[in-house]
A tleap script that builds the chain and sets N, CA, C and O, in Angstrom:
source leaprc.protein.ff14SB
mol = sequence {
  NMET SER ARG PHE LEU THR THR ARG ARG ALA
  GLU TRP GLN PRO GLY VAL ALA ILE LEU CYS
  VAL ALA VAL CYS VAL ALA GLY LEU VAL GLY
  GLY SER ILE GLY ALA HIE SER TRP THR THR
  TYR VAL GLY LEU ALA VAL ALA VAL ILE LEU
  VAL LEU ALA TRP ILE GLU ARG ARG ARG ALA
  THR VAL PRO SER PRO ALA PRO LYS PRO ARG
  HIE ARG THR GLN LEU ARG MET ILE GLU GLY
  GLY LYS THR GLY TYR ASP LEU GLU LYS ASP
  HIE THR THR ASP ASP GLN LYS TYR VAL CMET
}
set mol.1.N position { 9.758 20.341 -20.625 }
set mol.1.CA position { 10.761 19.058 -19.669 }
set mol.1.C position { 9.662 18.179 -20.353 }
set mol.1.O position { 8.683 18.831 -20.717 }
set mol.2.N position { 9.601 16.304 -20.704 }
set mol.2.CA position { 8.491 15.824 -21.514 }
set mol.2.C position { 7.936 14.934 -19.988 }
set mol.2.O position { 8.615 14.687 -18.992 }
set mol.3.N position { 6.892 14.688 -20.178 }
set mol.3.CA position { 5.682 14.233 -19.324 }
set mol.3.C position { 6.537 13.519 -18.513 }
set mol.3.O position { 6.974 13.937 -17.441 }
set mol.4.N position { 6.857 12.122 -19.160 }
set mol.4.CA position { 7.954 10.707 -18.848 }
set mol.4.C position { 8.718 10.822 -17.833 }
set mol.4.O position { 8.736 9.986 -16.929 }
set mol.5.N position { 9.468 11.905 -17.857 }
set mol.5.CA position { 10.970 11.860 -17.326 }
set mol.5.C position { 10.772 12.993 -15.887 }
set mol.5.O position { 11.537 13.855 -15.456 }
set mol.6.N position { 9.563 12.595 -15.467 }
set mol.6.CA position { 9.396 13.115 -14.172 }
set mol.6.C position { 9.772 12.717 -12.294 }
set mol.6.O position { 10.954 12.485 -12.041 }
set mol.7.N position { 9.146 12.685 -11.569 }
set mol.7.CA position { 9.391 11.578 -10.762 }
set mol.7.C position { 8.305 10.811 -10.441 }
set mol.7.O position { 8.525 10.012 -9.531 }
set mol.8.N position { 7.062 10.802 -10.959 }
set mol.8.CA position { 5.972 10.535 -10.534 }
set mol.8.C position { 5.556 9.068 -12.054 }
set mol.8.O position { 4.608 8.826 -12.801 }
set mol.9.N position { 6.923 8.485 -11.792 }
set mol.9.CA position { 6.465 7.532 -13.237 }
set mol.9.C position { 5.669 6.539 -12.376 }
set mol.9.O position { 4.633 6.147 -12.913 }
set mol.10.N position { 5.923 6.069 -11.198 }
set mol.10.CA position { 5.312 5.173 -10.089 }
set mol.10.C position { 3.547 4.413 -10.612 }
set mol.10.O position { 3.001 3.323 -10.440 }
set mol.11.N position { 3.074 6.047 -11.467 }
set mol.11.CA position { 1.642 5.460 -11.891 }
set mol.11.C position { 1.688 5.554 -12.996 }
set mol.11.O position { 0.743 6.324 -13.164 }
set mol.12.N position { 2.202 5.296 -14.284 }
set mol.12.CA position { 2.178 4.440 -15.652 }
set mol.12.C position { 2.749 2.997 -15.191 }
set mol.12.O position { 2.160 1.929 -15.361 }
set mol.13.N position { 3.964 3.164 -14.597 }
set mol.13.CA position { 4.828 2.033 -15.088 }
set mol.13.C position { 4.193 0.495 -14.689 }
set mol.13.O position { 4.728 -0.493 -15.191 }
set mol.14.N position { 2.997 0.332 -13.737 }
set mol.14.CA position { 2.647 -0.923 -13.828 }
set mol.14.C position { 1.592 -1.354 -14.699 }
set mol.14.O position { 1.087 -2.477 -14.691 }
set mol.15.N position { 1.165 -0.009 -15.755 }
set mol.15.CA position { 0.255 -0.469 -16.741 }
set mol.15.C position { 1.009 -0.356 -17.963 }
set mol.15.O position { 0.533 -0.770 -19.020 }
set mol.16.N position { 1.802 0.012 -17.917 }
set mol.16.CA position { 3.411 -0.520 -19.135 }
set mol.16.C position { 3.492 -1.977 -18.727 }
set mol.16.O position { 2.613 -2.514 -19.401 }
set mol.17.N position { 3.880 -2.591 -18.234 }
set mol.17.CA position { 4.076 -4.021 -17.434 }
set mol.17.C position { 3.458 -4.955 -18.178 }
set mol.17.O position { 3.852 -5.831 -18.947 }
set mol.18.N position { 1.806 -4.380 -17.572 }
set mol.18.CA position { 0.632 -4.982 -18.211 }
set mol.18.C position { 0.129 -5.581 -19.659 }
set mol.18.O position { -0.388 -6.576 -20.165 }
set mol.19.N position { 0.679 -4.192 -19.988 }
set mol.19.CA position { 0.624 -3.769 -21.837 }
set mol.19.C position { 1.051 -4.792 -21.977 }
set mol.19.O position { 0.257 -5.715 -22.158 }
set mol.20.N position { 2.869 -5.132 -21.944 }
set mol.20.CA position { 3.766 -6.077 -22.666 }
set mol.20.C position { 3.972 -7.057 -22.010 }
set mol.20.O position { 5.071 -7.569 -22.227 }
set mol.21.N position { 2.988 -7.827 -20.847 }
set mol.21.CA position { 2.992 -9.042 -20.462 }
set mol.21.C position { 1.779 -9.512 -21.373 }
set mol.21.O position { 1.699 -10.607 -21.931 }
set mol.22.N position { 0.949 -8.590 -21.413 }
set mol.22.CA position { -0.518 -9.229 -22.455 }
set mol.22.C position { 0.172 -9.085 -24.224 }
set mol.22.O position { 0.072 -9.961 -25.083 }
set mol.23.N position { 0.562 -8.309 -24.318 }
set mol.23.CA position { 1.252 -8.759 -25.461 }
set mol.23.C position { 2.519 -9.399 -26.049 }
set mol.23.O position { 2.845 -9.363 -27.235 }
set mol.24.N position { 3.138 -9.949 -25.115 }
set mol.24.CA position { 4.073 -10.999 -25.540 }
set mol.24.C position { 3.184 -12.414 -25.499 }
set mol.24.O position { 3.085 -13.372 -26.265 }
set mol.25.N position { 2.474 -11.987 -23.963 }
set mol.25.CA position { 1.620 -13.763 -23.673 }
set mol.25.C position { 0.273 -13.839 -25.069 }
set mol.25.O position { -0.179 -14.983 -25.114 }
set mol.26.N position { -0.185 -13.183 -25.802 }
set mol.26.CA position { -0.046 -13.345 -27.131 }
set mol.26.C position { 0.397 -13.377 -28.368 }
set mol.26.O position { -0.215 -13.738 -29.373 }
set mol.27.N position { 1.581 -12.953 -28.263 }
set mol.27.CA position { 2.349 -13.475 -29.577 }
set mol.27.C position { 2.782 -14.862 -29.165 }
set mol.27.O position { 2.446 -15.820 -29.861 }
set mol.28.N position { 3.309 -14.982 -28.374 }
set mol.28.CA position { 3.681 -16.493 -27.720 }
set mol.28.C position { 2.388 -17.608 -28.174 }
set mol.28.O position { 2.627 -18.610 -28.848 }
set mol.29.N position { 1.055 -17.263 -27.705 }
set mol.29.CA position { 0.262 -17.949 -27.872 }
set mol.29.C position { -0.142 -18.090 -29.411 }
set mol.29.O position { -0.187 -18.999 -30.241 }
set mol.30.N position { -0.458 -16.496 -29.357 }
set mol.30.CA position { -0.743 -16.597 -30.886 }
set mol.30.C position { 0.302 -17.477 -32.392 }
set mol.30.O position { 0.002 -18.157 -33.373 }
set mol.31.N position { 1.672 -16.897 -31.743 }
set mol.31.CA position { 2.626 -18.015 -32.922 }
set mol.31.C position { 2.381 -19.968 -32.527 }
set mol.31.O position { 2.626 -20.915 -33.274 }
set mol.32.N position { 1.916 -19.981 -31.325 }
set mol.32.CA position { 1.925 -21.556 -31.016 }
set mol.32.C position { 1.212 -22.160 -31.893 }
set mol.32.O position { 1.513 -23.162 -32.542 }
set mol.33.N position { -0.482 -21.076 -31.932 }
set mol.33.CA position { -0.987 -21.447 -32.636 }
set mol.33.C position { -0.930 -21.658 -33.974 }
set mol.33.O position { -1.834 -22.213 -34.598 }
set mol.34.N position { 0.241 -21.184 -34.535 }
set mol.34.CA position { -0.079 -20.590 -36.472 }
set mol.34.C position { -0.630 -19.864 -36.921 }
set mol.34.O position { -1.001 -20.035 -38.082 }
set mol.35.N position { -0.965 -18.656 -36.196 }
set mol.35.CA position { -1.951 -17.434 -36.730 }
set mol.35.C position { -1.376 -16.554 -37.613 }
set mol.35.O position { -0.195 -16.209 -37.591 }
set mol.36.N position { -1.840 -16.354 -38.043 }
set mol.36.CA position { -1.129 -15.222 -39.570 }
set mol.36.C position { -1.703 -13.911 -39.412 }
set mol.36.O position { -0.932 -12.952 -39.440 }
set mol.37.N position { -3.266 -13.668 -39.206 }
set mol.37.CA position { -3.600 -12.100 -39.058 }
set mol.37.C position { -2.659 -10.998 -37.550 }
set mol.37.O position { -1.852 -11.243 -36.653 }
set mol.38.N position { -3.318 -9.942 -37.997 }
set mol.38.CA position { -2.844 -9.673 -37.238 }
set mol.38.C position { -4.576 -9.027 -35.911 }
set mol.38.O position { -4.720 -8.492 -34.812 }
set mol.39.N position { -5.037 -9.317 -36.507 }
set mol.39.CA position { -6.632 -9.413 -35.383 }
set mol.39.C position { -6.150 -10.485 -34.331 }
set mol.39.O position { -5.744 -10.404 -33.171 }
set mol.40.N position { -6.360 -11.511 -35.203 }
set mol.40.CA position { -5.525 -12.376 -33.977 }
set mol.40.C position { -4.602 -12.183 -32.102 }
set mol.40.O position { -4.660 -12.421 -30.896 }
set mol.41.N position { -3.669 -11.425 -33.494 }
set mol.41.CA position { -2.849 -11.056 -31.587 }
set mol.41.C position { -3.429 -10.074 -31.631 }
set mol.41.O position { -2.713 -9.264 -31.043 }
set mol.42.N position { -4.290 -9.599 -31.956 }
set mol.42.CA position { -5.189 -8.251 -30.897 }
set mol.42.C position { -5.476 -8.399 -30.301 }
set mol.42.O position { -5.130 -7.980 -29.197 }
set mol.43.N position { -6.837 -9.523 -30.703 }
set mol.43.CA position { -8.010 -10.397 -29.577 }
set mol.43.C position { -7.642 -11.364 -28.158 }
set mol.43.O position { -8.234 -11.681 -27.127 }
set mol.44.N position { -5.943 -11.679 -28.944 }
set mol.44.CA position { -5.685 -12.535 -27.780 }
set mol.44.C position { -4.816 -11.286 -26.699 }
set mol.44.O position { -4.916 -11.179 -25.477 }
set mol.45.N position { -4.099 -10.573 -27.516 }
set mol.45.CA position { -3.855 -8.797 -26.788 }
set mol.45.C position { -4.552 -8.741 -25.476 }
set mol.45.O position { -4.213 -8.942 -24.310 }
set mol.46.N position { -5.809 -8.346 -26.174 }
set mol.46.CA position { -6.982 -7.747 -25.137 }
set mol.46.C position { -7.846 -8.628 -24.231 }
set mol.46.O position { -8.301 -8.205 -23.168 }
set mol.47.N position { -8.109 -10.179 -24.801 }
set mol.47.CA position { -8.393 -11.140 -23.540 }
set mol.47.C position { -6.709 -10.988 -22.735 }
set mol.47.O position { -6.500 -10.110 -21.898 }
set mol.48.N position { -6.327 -11.344 -22.887 }
set mol.48.CA position { -5.119 -11.296 -21.425 }
set mol.48.C position { -5.291 -10.376 -20.677 }
set mol.48.O position { -5.367 -10.621 -19.474 }
set mol.49.N position { -5.422 -8.874 -21.205 }
set mol.49.CA position { -5.536 -8.124 -20.089 }
set mol.49.C position { -7.307 -7.684 -19.344 }
set mol.49.O position { -7.502 -7.371 -18.170 }
set mol.50.N position { -8.174 -7.770 -20.234 }
set mol.50.CA position { -9.253 -8.472 -19.536 }
set mol.50.C position { -9.376 -9.924 -18.455 }
set mol.50.O position { -10.226 -10.173 -17.600 }
set mol.51.N position { -8.537 -10.478 -18.759 }
set mol.51.CA position { -8.133 -12.208 -17.881 }
set mol.51.C position { -7.098 -11.033 -16.046 }
set mol.51.O position { -7.191 -11.112 -14.822 }
set mol.52.N position { -6.475 -10.362 -16.806 }
set mol.52.CA position { -5.634 -9.722 -15.557 }
set mol.52.C position { -6.504 -9.171 -14.892 }
set mol.52.O position { -6.787 -9.625 -13.784 }
set mol.53.N position { -7.023 -8.269 -15.307 }
set mol.53.CA position { -8.244 -7.450 -15.078 }
set mol.53.C position { -8.630 -7.819 -13.779 }
set mol.53.O position { -8.429 -7.444 -12.624 }
set mol.54.N position { -9.584 -9.145 -14.693 }
set mol.54.CA position { -10.678 -10.459 -13.443 }
set mol.54.C position { -10.045 -9.919 -12.665 }
set mol.54.O position { -10.239 -8.985 -11.887 }
set mol.55.N position { -9.196 -10.591 -12.912 }
set mol.55.CA position { -8.372 -11.510 -11.219 }
set mol.55.C position { -7.436 -10.392 -10.167 }
set mol.55.O position { -6.827 -10.714 -9.146 }
set mol.56.N position { -7.556 -8.883 -10.832 }
set mol.56.CA position { -7.224 -7.666 -9.987 }
set mol.56.C position { -8.715 -7.504 -9.284 }
set mol.56.O position { -8.839 -7.421 -8.062 }
set mol.57.N position { -9.323 -7.486 -9.785 }
set mol.57.CA position { -10.370 -6.776 -9.095 }
set mol.57.C position { -10.640 -8.221 -8.225 }
set mol.57.O position { -10.564 -8.254 -6.997 }
set mol.58.N position { -10.930 -9.272 -8.972 }
set mol.58.CA position { -10.958 -10.473 -7.638 }
set mol.58.C position { -9.942 -10.274 -6.838 }
set mol.58.O position { -10.303 -10.851 -5.812 }
set mol.59.N position { -9.088 -9.910 -6.676 }
set mol.59.CA position { -8.269 -9.786 -4.990 }
set mol.59.C position { -8.603 -8.386 -4.095 }
set mol.59.O position { -8.538 -8.131 -2.892 }
set mol.60.N position { -8.884 -7.828 -4.957 }
set mol.60.CA position { -9.107 -6.194 -4.422 }
set mol.60.C position { -10.699 -6.763 -3.191 }
set mol.60.O position { -10.828 -6.957 -1.983 }
set mol.61.N position { -11.483 -6.819 -4.245 }
set mol.61.CA position { -12.883 -7.571 -2.976 }
set mol.61.C position { -12.579 -8.803 -2.040 }
set mol.61.O position { -13.231 -9.210 -1.079 }
set mol.62.N position { -11.367 -9.301 -2.605 }
set mol.62.CA position { -11.285 -10.326 -1.415 }
set mol.62.C position { -10.882 -9.553 0.284 }
set mol.62.O position { -9.830 -9.011 0.623 }
set mol.63.N position { -11.947 -9.731 0.962 }
set mol.63.CA position { -12.013 -9.054 2.184 }
set mol.63.C position { -10.677 -9.580 2.892 }
set mol.63.O position { -10.194 -10.698 2.707 }
set mol.64.N position { -10.048 -8.369 3.917 }
set mol.64.CA position { -8.637 -8.598 4.671 }
set mol.64.C position { -9.118 -8.634 6.168 }
set mol.64.O position { -9.946 -8.055 6.872 }
set mol.65.N position { -8.080 -9.707 6.298 }
set mol.65.CA position { -8.743 -10.294 8.191 }
set mol.65.C position { -8.988 -8.783 8.808 }
set mol.65.O position { -8.509 -7.809 8.228 }
set mol.66.N position { -9.503 -8.690 9.614 }
set mol.66.CA position { -9.994 -7.589 10.607 }
set mol.66.C position { -9.028 -7.770 11.513 }
set mol.66.O position { -8.525 -8.800 11.962 }
set mol.67.N position { -8.723 -5.984 11.845 }
set mol.67.CA position { -7.082 -6.808 13.159 }
set mol.67.C position { -8.200 -6.431 14.635 }
set mol.67.O position { -9.318 -6.049 14.981 }
set mol.68.N position { -6.935 -6.867 15.064 }
set mol.68.CA position { -7.695 -7.783 16.778 }
set mol.68.C position { -7.822 -6.564 17.352 }
set mol.68.O position { -7.221 -5.541 17.022 }
set mol.69.N position { -8.828 -6.731 18.450 }
set mol.69.CA position { -9.287 -5.143 19.022 }
set mol.69.C position { -8.100 -5.283 20.151 }
set mol.69.O position { -7.812 -6.406 20.565 }
set mol.70.N position { -7.460 -4.189 20.609 }
set mol.70.CA position { -6.609 -4.057 21.552 }
set mol.70.C position { -7.192 -4.564 22.774 }
set mol.70.O position { -8.272 -5.048 23.112 }
set mol.71.N position { -6.528 -4.391 23.099 }
set mol.71.CA position { -7.299 -5.130 25.175 }
set mol.71.C position { -7.074 -3.235 25.837 }
set mol.71.O position { -6.090 -2.498 25.761 }
set mol.72.N position { -8.055 -3.065 26.268 }
set mol.72.CA position { -8.041 -1.904 26.725 }
set mol.72.C position { -8.611 -1.813 28.624 }
set mol.72.O position { -9.711 -2.069 29.113 }
set mol.73.N position { -7.481 -1.403 29.198 }
set mol.73.CA position { -7.624 -1.322 30.635 }
set mol.73.C position { -8.037 -0.145 30.757 }
set mol.73.O position { -7.960 0.594 29.776 }
set mol.74.N position { -8.735 0.478 32.332 }
set mol.74.CA position { -9.459 1.474 32.430 }
set mol.74.C position { -8.492 1.586 33.353 }
set mol.74.O position { -8.040 0.878 34.253 }
set mol.75.N position { -8.187 3.165 32.691 }
set mol.75.CA position { -7.737 4.249 33.480 }
set mol.75.C position { -7.911 4.601 34.858 }
set mol.75.O position { -9.074 4.766 35.226 }
set mol.76.N position { -6.874 4.769 35.799 }
set mol.76.CA position { -7.352 5.539 36.343 }
set mol.76.C position { -6.783 7.098 36.892 }
set mol.76.O position { -5.650 7.561 36.768 }
set mol.77.N position { -7.851 7.643 37.460 }
set mol.77.CA position { -7.529 9.273 37.638 }
set mol.77.C position { -7.011 9.301 38.496 }
set mol.77.O position { -6.825 8.428 39.344 }
set mol.78.N position { -6.572 10.663 38.408 }
set mol.78.CA position { -5.966 10.258 40.359 }
set mol.78.C position { -5.869 12.323 39.756 }
set mol.78.O position { -5.139 12.853 38.918 }
set mol.79.N position { -6.838 12.858 40.564 }
set mol.79.CA position { -7.255 14.020 41.480 }
set mol.79.C position { -6.474 15.004 41.624 }
set mol.79.O position { -5.809 14.673 42.606 }
set mol.80.N position { -6.106 16.025 41.283 }
set mol.80.CA position { -4.676 17.072 42.120 }
set mol.80.C position { -5.000 17.270 43.681 }
set mol.80.O position { -6.132 17.618 44.016 }
set mol.81.N position { -4.280 17.109 44.360 }
set mol.81.CA position { -4.793 17.276 45.858 }
set mol.81.C position { -4.578 15.970 46.607 }
set mol.81.O position { -4.023 15.908 47.704 }
set mol.82.N position { -5.015 15.027 45.992 }
set mol.82.CA position { -5.008 13.903 46.876 }
set mol.82.C position { -3.733 12.899 46.635 }
set mol.82.O position { -3.255 11.955 47.264 }
set mol.83.N position { -3.502 13.402 45.723 }
set mol.83.CA position { -1.755 12.499 46.342 }
set mol.83.C position { -0.336 12.420 47.356 }
set mol.83.O position { 0.588 11.678 47.685 }
set mol.84.N position { -1.143 14.287 47.652 }
set mol.84.CA position { -0.251 14.236 48.883 }
set mol.84.C position { 1.127 14.396 48.452 }
set mol.84.O position { 1.994 13.670 48.938 }
set mol.85.N position { 1.461 15.446 47.418 }
set mol.85.CA position { 2.498 16.164 46.726 }
set mol.85.C position { 2.846 17.303 46.675 }
set mol.85.O position { 2.067 17.691 45.805 }
set mol.86.N position { 3.364 18.069 46.909 }
set mol.86.CA position { 3.214 19.494 46.955 }
set mol.86.C position { 4.518 19.950 46.475 }
set mol.86.O position { 5.597 19.689 47.007 }
set mol.87.N position { 4.352 20.568 45.554 }
set mol.87.CA position { 5.547 20.967 44.662 }
set mol.87.C position { 6.152 22.341 45.377 }
set mol.87.O position { 7.285 22.525 44.933 }
set mol.88.N position { 5.927 22.954 45.949 }
set mol.88.CA position { 6.288 24.439 46.248 }
set mol.88.C position { 7.262 23.628 47.375 }
set mol.88.O position { 8.244 24.227 47.812 }
set mol.89.N position { 7.008 22.457 47.765 }
set mol.89.CA position { 8.123 21.680 49.329 }
set mol.89.C position { 9.056 21.037 48.713 }
set mol.89.O position { 10.034 21.019 49.460 }
set mol.90.N position { 9.344 20.320 47.422 }
set mol.90.CA position { 10.077 19.817 46.775 }
set mol.90.C position { 11.118 20.668 46.544 }
set mol.90.O position { 10.870 21.594 45.773 }
set mol.91.N position { 12.449 20.591 47.102 }
set mol.91.CA position { 13.629 20.463 47.024 }
set mol.91.C position { 15.018 19.905 46.025 }
set mol.91.O position { 16.079 20.276 45.522 }
set mol.92.N position { 14.015 18.636 46.200 }
set mol.92.CA position { 15.093 18.007 45.180 }
set mol.92.C position { 16.213 18.174 44.640 }
set mol.92.O position { 17.340 17.768 44.923 }
set mol.93.N position { 15.369 19.502 42.953 }
set mol.93.CA position { 16.414 19.854 42.514 }
set mol.93.C position { 17.114 20.763 42.499 }
set mol.93.O position { 17.927 20.786 41.575 }
set mol.94.N position { 17.121 21.530 43.165 }
set mol.94.CA position { 17.649 23.177 43.897 }
set mol.94.C position { 19.358 23.074 43.917 }
set mol.94.O position { 19.910 24.173 43.965 }
set mol.95.N position { 20.461 21.611 43.879 }
set mol.95.CA position { 21.463 21.685 43.562 }
set mol.95.C position { 21.910 20.816 42.453 }
set mol.95.O position { 22.863 20.037 42.474 }
set mol.96.N position { 20.794 21.146 41.126 }
set mol.96.CA position { 21.356 20.608 40.595 }
set mol.96.C position { 22.561 21.477 39.711 }
set mol.96.O position { 22.417 22.662 39.413 }
set mol.97.N position { 24.000 20.507 39.285 }
set mol.97.CA position { 24.582 21.006 38.671 }
set mol.97.C position { 24.196 21.502 37.148 }
set mol.97.O position { 24.780 22.526 36.794 }
set mol.98.N position { 23.193 20.847 36.103 }
set mol.98.CA position { 22.998 21.510 34.980 }
set mol.98.C position { 21.758 21.779 35.154 }
set mol.98.O position { 21.012 20.939 35.657 }
set mol.99.N position { 21.340 22.939 34.786 }
set mol.99.CA position { 19.589 22.771 34.205 }
set mol.99.C position { 19.217 22.587 33.201 }
set mol.99.O position { 19.715 22.837 32.103 }
set mol.100.N position { 17.693 21.824 33.668 }
set mol.100.CA position { 17.136 20.884 31.963 }
set mol.100.C position { 16.418 22.014 31.184 }
set mol.100.O position { 15.940 21.789 30.072 }
savepdb mol mol.pdb
quit
């Protein structure tokens, strides 16, 4: 089975997309300035890739806003025996139709 025919395609697809965009932009810019050498196109493609990498790095270093701290209330602790509830004396579920 080929390495590219797996379900893990999402790992290499962004890189291929960036490479295609860089080649297309380099071709358009090179054609508009009238470049006749393939080295000009390669240089433009490398420049576009470097610019895209710089933009991605700048986006990654921008700190995300810190989440707001949740308001925490103090919990009351009920100690056993102070509630006055005795399970042995509770007969409210004795005549239930269905057993839980």
